[in-house]
C-alpha positions in Angstrom: 130.0 121.9 68.9 126.7 120.0 69.2 125.0 120.3 72.6 122.2 117.9 72.2 121.8 114.6 70.4 118.6 112.5 70.0 119.3 108.8 70.2 116.5 107.0 68.3 115.9 104.9 65.3 113.1 105.4 62.7 111.3 102.3 63.8 111.1 103.5 67.4 110.0 107.0 66.2 107.2 105.5 64.1 105.9 102.9 66.5 106.6 104.4 69.8 106.0 108.0 68.8 104.1 109.0 65.7 101.8 105.9 65.9 101.8 105.3 69.7 98.6 107.1 70.6 95.5 108.3 68.8 94.1 110.9 71.2 95.3 114.0 73.0 94.5 113.0 76.6 96.8 109.9 76.3 99.7 112.0 75.1 99.3 114.7 77.7 99.0 112.1 80.3 102.6 111.0 79.5 103.8 114.6 80.1 101.8 114.9 83.3 103.4 111.5 84.5 106.8 113.0 83.7 106.0 116.0 85.9 104.9 113.7 88.7 108.2 111.8 88.4 110.0 115.2 88.5 108.5 115.9 91.9 106.3 118.7 90.5 103.6 120.1 92.8 101.7 121.8 89.9 101.2 121.2 86.2 99.5 123.8 84.0 98.2 122.6 80.6 97.0 125.4 78.3 95.5 125.2 74.8 96.0 128.3 72.7 93.5 128.2 69.8 94.7 130.0 66.7 93.8 128.0 63.6 96.8 126.3 62.1 99.0 128.0 64.7 97.1 126.3 67.6 99.5 125.0 70.3 99.5 123.2 73.6 101.8 124.4 76.4 102.5 122.1 79.4 104.3 123.8 82.3 105.4 122.2 85.6 107.4 123.2 88.6 109.4 120.0 88.9 113.1 119.5 89.3 113.9 120.6 85.8 116.9 119.5 83.7 120.4 120.7 82.6 122.0 119.9 79.3 123.4 116.5 80.6 119.9 115.6 81.9 118.3 116.4 78.6 120.8 114.2 76.7 120.8 111.3 79.1 117.2 111.2 80.3 115.0 113.0 77.8 116.8 112.5 74.4 117.8 108.9 75.1 114.8 106.8 74.1 114.4 103.8 76.4 116.1 105.5 79.4 115.0 103.3 82.3 114.9 105.6 85.2 114.1 103.1 87.9 116.9 100.8 86.9 119.4 103.7 86.5 118.6 105.3 89.8 118.2 102.1 91.6 114.9 102.8 93.4 111.2 103.2 93.0 110.8 106.6 94.5 111.3 110.2 93.6 114.2 112.0 95.5 112.3 114.8 97.2 108.6 113.8 97.7 109.2 110.0 97.9 106.5 109.3 95.2 106.3 106.0 93.4 107.8 106.6 90.0 105.3 106.2 87.1 107.7 105.9 84.2 109.5 102.7 83.4 110.3 102.1 79.7 111.5 105.6 78.8 109.5 105.8 75.6 106.5 107.9 76.6 108.3 111.2 75.7 108.1 110.1 72.0 104.3 110.0 72.2 104.1 113.8 71.7 104.9 113.2 68.0 101.6 111.4 67.6 99.8 114.7 67.9 102.5 117.3 67.2 105.2 117.8 64.5 107.2 120.4 66.4 108.3 120.3 70.1 110.0 123.0 72.0 111.4 122.2 75.5 112.4 124.9 78.0 113.7 123.7 81.4 115.4 125.4 84.4 117.8 123.9 86.9 120.7 125.3 88.9 119.6 128.9 88.1 119.9 128.4 84.3 117.1 128.1 81.7 117.9 126.2 78.5 115.9 125.2 75.5 115.9 123.0 72.4 113.6 122.2 69.5 112.6 118.8 68.0 111.1 118.9 64.5 109.6 115.6 63.3 110.5 116.0 59.6 114.1 116.9 60.3 114.4 113.9 62.7 113.0 111.6 60.1 115.3 113.0 57.4 118.4 112.5 59.5 117.5 109.0 60.6 116.6 107.9 57.0 120.0 109.2 55.8 121.7 107.3 58.7 122.8 110.6 60.3 122.7 111.5 64.0 120.1 114.0 64.8 121.1 117.1 66.8 118.1 119.1 68.1 118.4 122.8 67.6 119.4 124.7 70.8 117.2 127.7 71.6 119.6 130.3 73.0 117.3 133.2 73.3 114.4 132.0 75.5 111.2 133.8 74.5 109.8 136.0 77.3 106.6 134.0 77.6 108.6 130.8 78.3 110.9 132.3 81.0 110.5 130.0 84.0 109.7 131.9 87.2 110.0 129.0 89.6 113.4 127.9 90.9 113.1 124.8 88.8 110.7 123.6 86.2 110.0 122.6 82.6 107.8 124.0 79.8 106.9 121.8 76.7 105.3 123.5 73.7 103.5 121.3 71.2 102.9 123.1 67.9 102.2 122.2 64.3 99.4 120.0 65.6 98.0 117.4 63.3 94.6 118.1 61.7 92.7 115.3 63.4 93.9 116.8 66.8 92.7 120.3 66.2 89.1 119.4 65.8 88.9 117.7 69.2 91.6 119.3 71.2 89.5 121.0 73.9 86.5 118.6 74.0 86.1 117.4 77.5 89.8 117.6 78.1 89.7 118.2 81.8 87.3 115.3 82.3 89.3 112.9 80.2 92.6 113.9 82.0 90.8 113.4 85.3 89.9 109.8 84.3 93.6 108.9 83.6 95.1 109.4 87.1 94.3 108.6 90.7 96.8 111.0 92.3 94.7 114.2 92.6 95.4 116.1 95.9 96.6 119.4 97.2 100.1 118.1 96.9 99.8 117.4 93.1 97.5 119.7 91.2 96.9 119.8 87.4 95.2 122.7 85.7 93.6 122.6 82.2 93.2 126.2 80.9 93.5 127.5 84.5 90.7 125.1 85.8 91.9 122.6 88.4 91.4 119.0 87.6 89.8 116.8 90.4 88.5 113.3 90.7 85.0 114.5 90.6 85.6 115.7 87.0 85.3 112.1 86.0 81.6 112.7 86.1 80.3 109.2 86.7 80.0 108.7 90.5 76.5 110.3 90.5 75.4 108.0 87.7 75.9 104.9 89.8 72.9 103.0 91.4 75.2 100.4 93.1 78.9 100.0 93.9 81.3 97.8 95.7 84.5 99.5 97.0 87.7 97.7 97.8 90.5 98.5 100.3 90.7 102.1 101.6 89.1 103.8 98.6 87.5 107.1 99.5 83.9 106.3 100.6 82.5 109.8 100.3 82.3 109.6 96.5 79.5 107.1 97.0 77.5 108.9 99.8 74.2 108.7 97.8 74.6 104.9 97.5 75.5 104.6 101.2 72.3 106.3 102.2 70.2 104.0 99.9 71.9 100.8 101.2 73.5 100.1 97.8 77.1 100.3 98.8 79.2 97.2 99.7 82.7 97.6 101.2 85.6 95.1 101.2 87.9 96.9 103.6 90.7 94.5 103.3 91.1 93.3 99.7 94.0 90.9 99.1 94.9 89.1 96.0 97.0 85.9 96.6 99.3 84.8 93.8 100.5 81.2 93.7 99.8 80.9 97.4 103.1 82.6 98.0 102.6 86.3 97.7 99.7 88.5 98.8 99.0 91.9 97.3 96.7 94.7 98.3 94.1 96.1 95.8 91.9 99.1 96.1 89.2 100.7 93.9 85.6 100.2 93.0 83.2 98.5 90.6 79.7 99.9 90.1 76.5 99.5 88.1 74.4 102.3 86.5 70.6 102.3 86.1 70.6 102.7 82.3 73.3 101.6 79.8 72.7 104.8 77.9 74.3 107.0 80.6 77.6 105.2 80.0 77.8 106.7 76.5 79.6 110.0 77.1 80.0 111.6 73.6 82.5 109.5 71.8 83.6 107.8 75.0 82.0 104.5 76.1 82.3 104.3 79.9 81.2 100.6 80.0 84.7 99.7 81.1 86.8 98.5 84.1 90.0 100.4 84.1 93.2 99.2 85.8 95.6 101.8 87.4 99.1 101.2 88.5 101.1 103.8 90.5 98.3 106.3 90.2 98.1 106.2 86.4 95.8 104.3 84.0 97.5 101.2 82.8 94.7 99.4 81.0 91.6 101.2 79.9 89.3 98.1 80.0 89.9 94.7 81.5 86.3 93.7 80.7 87.2 93.0 77.1 89.2 90.1 78.3 86.0 88.4 79.5 83.1 86.9 77.5 80.3 88.6 79.4 76.8 87.6 78.2 74.6 88.7 81.1 72.4 91.7 80.9 74.2 93.2 83.9 77.4 93.6 82.0 76.0 96.5 79.9 75.8 98.6 83.1 79.3 98.0 84.5 81.9 100.6 85.2 84.8 100.7 87.6 88.4 101.4 88.5 90.9 99.1 90.3 94.3 100.1 91.5 96.7 97.1 91.2 100.3 98.3 91.8 101.5 94.7 92.0 101.2 94.7 88.1 104.1 97.2 88.0 106.7 96.0 90.5 110.3 97.1 89.7 111.6 94.0 91.3 109.6 91.8 88.8 109.4 91.5 85.0 107.7 94.5 83.3 104.5 93.1 81.8 103.1 96.4 80.4 102.9 96.7 76.6 104.8 99.3 74.7 102.0 101.8 74.9 101.6 101.1 78.6 97.8 100.7 77.9 97.6 97.0 78.5 99.4 94.0 80.0 100.9 90.7 78.8 97.9 88.6 79.7 99.5 85.3 80.4 101.6 86.7 83.3 100.7 85.1 86.7 99.9 88.5 88.2 97.4 89.4 85.5 95.8 86.0 85.6 95.3 86.4 89.4 93.7 89.8 88.8 91.3 88.3 86.2 90.3 85.6 88.6 89.5 88.2 91.3 87.5 90.3 88.8 85.6 87.3 87.6 84.5 86.5 91.1 83.4 90.0 91.8 81.5 90.2 88.5 79.4 87.2 89.5 78.7 88.9 92.9 77.6 92.1 91.1 75.3 90.2 88.8 73.7 88.5 91.8 73.5 91.8 93.7 71.9 93.7 90.8 69.2 91.0 90.5 68.5 91.3 94.2 68.0 95.0 94.4 66.2 95.2 91.1 63.7 92.7 92.3 63.3 94.5 95.6 62.3 97.7 93.9 60.3 96.1 91.1 56.9 96.0 92.7 57.3 99.5 94.2 58.1 100.8 90.7 55.1 99.1 89.2 52.8 100.4 91.9 53.7 104.0 91.1 51.0 103.5 88.4 47.7 103.5 90.4 46.0 101.3 88.0 48.6 98.6 88.3 48.4 98.9 92.1 44.6 98.4 91.8 45.2 95.4 89.5 47.4 93.8 92.1 44.7 94.3 94.7 42.0 92.7 92.5 44.1 89.5 92.2 43.6 86.9 94.8 46.0 84.6 96.7 48.7 83.0 94.7 47.8 85.0 91.6 48.7 88.2 93.3 52.0 86.8 94.6 52.8 85.6 91.1 51.9 89.0 89.5 54.3 90.8 92.0 57.0 88.2 91.3 56.6 88.9 87.5 57.0 92.6 88.0 60.0 92.1 90.2 61.6 90.2 87.3 60.5 92.8 84.7 62.4 95.4 86.7 65.6 93.3 86.4 65.1 93.0 82.6 64.2 96.7 81.9 67.4 98.3 80.6 66.0 101.8 79.8 63.1 103.7 81.2 61.6 104.1 77.7 61.2 100.3 77.6 59.3 100.1 81.0 55.9 100.8 79.6 56.2 98.2 76.9 57.4 95.6 79.3 54.6 96.3 81.8 52.1 96.0 79.0 53.6 92.7 77.7 53.8 91.5 81.3 50.2 92.1 82.0 49.1 90.4 78.7 51.3 87.4 79.5 50.0 87.2 83.0 46.4 87.4 82.0 46.8 84.8 79.3 48.7 82.3 81.6 46.3 83.1 84.4 43.4 82.2 82.2 45.1 79.0 81.2 46.1 78.3 84.8 49.7 78.1 83.8 51.2 80.9 86.0 54.1 78.6 86.9 55.5 79.2 83.3 56.5 82.7 84.5 59.3 81.0 86.4 61.0 80.3 83.1 61.4 84.0 82.4 65.1 84.7 81.8 66.1 87.6 83.9 69.5 88.1 82.4 68.6 88.5 78.7 66.2 91.2 77.6 65.8 89.8 74.1 64.7 86.4 75.4 62.1 88.0 77.7 60.8 90.2 74.9 60.5 87.2 72.7 58.6 85.4 75.3 56.2 88.3 75.7 56.0 89.0 72.0 54.8 85.5 71.3 51.6 86.6 73.1 50.9 89.4 70.6 48.1 87.4 69.2 46.3 87.8 72.5 46.7 91.5 72.3 45.4 91.5 68.8 42.4 89.3 69.5 41.4 90.5 72.9 41.9 94.2 72.6 41.7 95.2 68.9 39.3 94.5 66.1 41.7 92.7 63.7 40.4 89.3 64.9 37.1 89.9 63.1 39.0 90.9 60.0 40.9 87.6 60.1 37.8 85.6 60.6 36.3 87.3 57.5 39.3 86.1 55.4 38.8 82.6 56.9 35.1 82.6 56.0 36.1 83.3 52.3 38.4 80.4 52.3 35.8 78.1 53.9 33.4 79.0 51.0 35.7 77.3 48.5 34.4 73.8 48.5 36.6 72.5 45.8 40.1 71.6 46.8 41.6 73.1 43.6 39.9 76.4 44.2 41.0 76.3 47.8 44.6 75.8 47.0 44.6 78.8 44.7 43.0 81.1 47.3 45.5 80.0 49.9 48.4 80.6 47.6 47.1 84.1 47.0 46.7 84.9 50.8 49.4 82.9 52.5 52.3 85.3 52.1 50.4 88.4 53.3 48.6 86.4 56.0 51.2 84.3 57.8 48.9 84.3 60.8 46.9 81.6 59.0 49.8 79.2 59.9 50.5 80.6 63.3 48.7 83.4 65.2 52.0 84.8 66.4 53.3 85.2 62.8 52.1 88.5 61.5 54.2 90.6 59.2 57.1 89.2 57.3 60.5 90.6 58.4 63.1 89.1 56.0 65.6 91.5 54.5 65.5 92.1 50.7 69.0 90.7 50.4 68.2 87.5 52.3 65.0 87.0 50.3 66.8 87.4 46.9 69.7 85.1 48.0 67.3 82.4 49.2 65.1 82.7 46.1 68.1 82.2 43.9 69.2 79.1 46.0 65.6 77.7 45.7 65.6 78.2 41.9 68.9 76.2 41.6 67.4 73.4 43.6 64.1 73.3 41.7 66.0 73.3 38.3 67.6 69.9 39.3 64.3 68.3 40.4 62.3 66.0 38.2 59.3 67.2 36.2 57.0 65.1 38.3 58.1 66.9 41.5 57.8 70.3 39.8 54.2 69.5 38.6 53.2 68.3 42.1 54.0 71.7 43.6 52.1 75.0 43.4 54.9 77.1 44.9 57.7 77.1 47.5 58.0 80.3 49.5 60.4 81.8 52.0 59.4 84.3 54.7 60.7 85.4 58.1 58.6 86.3 61.1 58.8 86.3 64.9 62.5 85.3 64.8 62.0 82.3 62.6 62.9 81.5 59.0 59.9 79.9 57.4 59.8 77.7 54.3 56.3 77.1 53.0 55.7 74.4 50.4 52.3 74.3 48.7 51.5 70.9 47.2 48.8 70.5 44.7 45.6 69.1 46.2 45.7 66.1 43.8 49.2 65.0 44.8 49.5 62.0 47.1 52.9 61.6 48.9 54.5 60.0 52.0 56.7 61.2 54.8 60.1 60.1 53.4 59.4 61.4 49.9 58.3 64.8 51.3 61.3 65.1 53.6 63.6 64.2 50.8 62.1 67.1 48.7 62.1 69.8 51.4 65.4 69.0 53.1 67.5 70.6 50.3 65.5 73.8 50.7 65.9 73.7 54.5 69.6 73.1 54.2 69.9 76.0 51.8 68.2 78.4 54.2 70.3 77.2 57.1 73.5 77.8 55.0 72.5 81.3 53.9 71.4 82.3 57.4 74.7 81.1 58.8 76.6 83.2 56.3 74.7 86.2 57.4 75.5 85.5 61.1 71.8 84.6 61.7 71.2 81.7 64.1 67.3 81.9 64.2 65.3 78.7 63.9 64.4 77.5 60.4 60.9 75.9 60.1 59.2 74.2 57.2 55.4 74.1 56.7 54.1 71.7 54.0 50.5 72.3 52.9 49.0 69.3 51.2 45.6 68.4 49.8 45.2 65.2 51.8 46.9 63.3 54.6 50.2 61.5 53.8 49.8 58.0 52.5 51.7 56.5 55.4 49.3 58.0 58.0 47.2 54.8 57.9 46.9 54.4 61.6 47.2 56.9 64.6 50.4 55.2 65.6 52.0 55.5 62.2 50.8 59.1 61.9 52.4 59.9 65.3 55.7 58.3 64.2 55.6 60.3 61.0 55.0 63.6 62.8 57.9 62.9 65.2 60.2 62.2 62.2 59.0 65.5 60.6 59.4 67.4 63.8 63.1 66.3 64.1 63.7 68.3 61.0 61.5 71.2 62.1 58.9 70.3 59.5 55.1 70.3 59.9 52.5 68.9 57.4 49.0 70.2 57.4 46.1 69.8 54.9 44.4 72.8 53.4 41.1 72.0 55.1 42.7 71.4 58.5 44.6 74.8 58.1 41.3 76.6 57.6 39.5 74.7 60.4 42.3 75.3 63.0 42.5 79.0 62.1 38.8 79.4 62.5 38.7 77.7 65.9 41.7 79.7 67.1 40.3 83.1 66.2 36.7 82.3 67.3 38.1 81.4 70.7 40.0 84.7 70.9 36.9 86.6 69.9 35.0 85.1 72.8 37.5 86.6 75.2 36.6 90.1 74.0 34.3 90.4 77.0 37.4 91.1 79.1 38.6 93.8 76.7 37.3 96.8 78.7 39.2 96.0 82.0 42.5 95.1 80.4 42.4 97.8 77.8 41.8 100.5 80.4 44.9 99.1 82.3 47.1 99.2 79.2 46.0 102.7 78.3 46.8 103.8 81.9 50.3 102.4 81.5 50.8 104.1 78.1 49.8 107.5 79.6 52.2 107.1 82.6 55.4 109.2 82.5 58.4 107.9 84.3 61.0 110.2 85.9 
């Protein structure tokens, strides 16, 4: 006589068991949830490390099962407890039942190939064994599978409590054995919101608590919703960085209102959200005390800088109402996203995220000047500024504090900020600081980085070196000699074209690809066009793709002819950049021996330049290039009289250590 029978097909075993989960905490969470539904007060999870014989034992003091229960509830895949029992609550402790689909039990096969179950009810302990290979063989041969009864219960699995269940996971899969004990208590803690004296879980004899999550102390701001425990955020409360929505209601279709509780917070540095292999930059959704979606943030397109610092947990039981359609996915790790309840939750989260973005900007600005003044030299610098200039400087450092994502970046941003301020102050253009984008670090860094030429010319000696190169070029009186010298220097001295262009940064792959594309275009051009050109080059610097065409000094050309010749090269670079996922600007510089033939009057020249600019193309003569470069660098050199004051300030910032 066969006592037990597993009712399952191969497809269910593979997709809802073997391949359901990829990590140990997810599987063990299913067993803990089963213990909760069995009215257990205590669950003990123990890992016995012994090489290939390593095993995991999960023991609870819940209601236990008899043979009929094992067959009907445990061995029947898809047993819907809520529907069968006709209510949402456990019989003794009146808990909201976590299980719904009746498939979580199969998840143990995703980490273990052999399962032994010992359970006690009505004074009798019974046991059975489930072996993955034997199950698969029977199902593949269209035979029913009868788990092996365990008649002689091993001493170590005798259940002392009146009722209870022990599940032994052995023959653990190799990928599991290497990470089985890593942060297990912490990761189990993060998967439930039911920790209390009435329901305790132990991992290797250490109790799991909500504080094991290990992220409350990392927060620098939080908003809590509903009656969520405020004490976890005491440090934020004291600092005035805790907002509380005591009564949080989500309205759905203007018909039904649902309560929501939880919290969303921000950390000071995105790096603290990387916890080993786990990325905590998530907003988890819980239903009935158990994690139901590990991250709802992935359903949004978040572009603001603040999004890198987000973390939170929301309890939304209305997503798992027995009276309504089950919208959880098979793995119970996500939801059907077009359901009206999930859409309502997303709208609520979207509103709160906008509030958090605004709130972060406010408190970061508030502390910005204070942070900067921790460096005595910056405080003194503020004091030396007068009137509106001082107010503008403090406003700038308030914005910098919003932008800084890691403390290691603070020195650099302070230095760039001072250089930018001094430059704009000198030019009486401090109002340009209002254009600083406080939500995107890369934009701000690019704005400041464009002022690197100031740093180079004011505070270092490279300006003189650049002027020496220019003097050599000026000495070449003959145009033909000049064009050869420029050809020799232009690639390694991009600053001749623009002071902010220093070192080329194109990748070897991109350079090779574009060179091949240029060669194909050149091969198709007429011999006249080829003879009129010295070279056509590609470089990348300061976030721009740069095409440089060097015309022979003797060549005379007009706007339309020149554009026709360079547009094919420009299109080629745009096409290759797009293939590489690069959206940086493409700019063309044409160096010619004399002005274009259609520049006969100032009006015609202006019209031509506007046409060229519409295609990001600039035309400049060799002589004008040298003249402009000399004027630019001589002007910079004249500013060296301020070098001492600023240099001392920058050095002081560099030597500062931040806690």
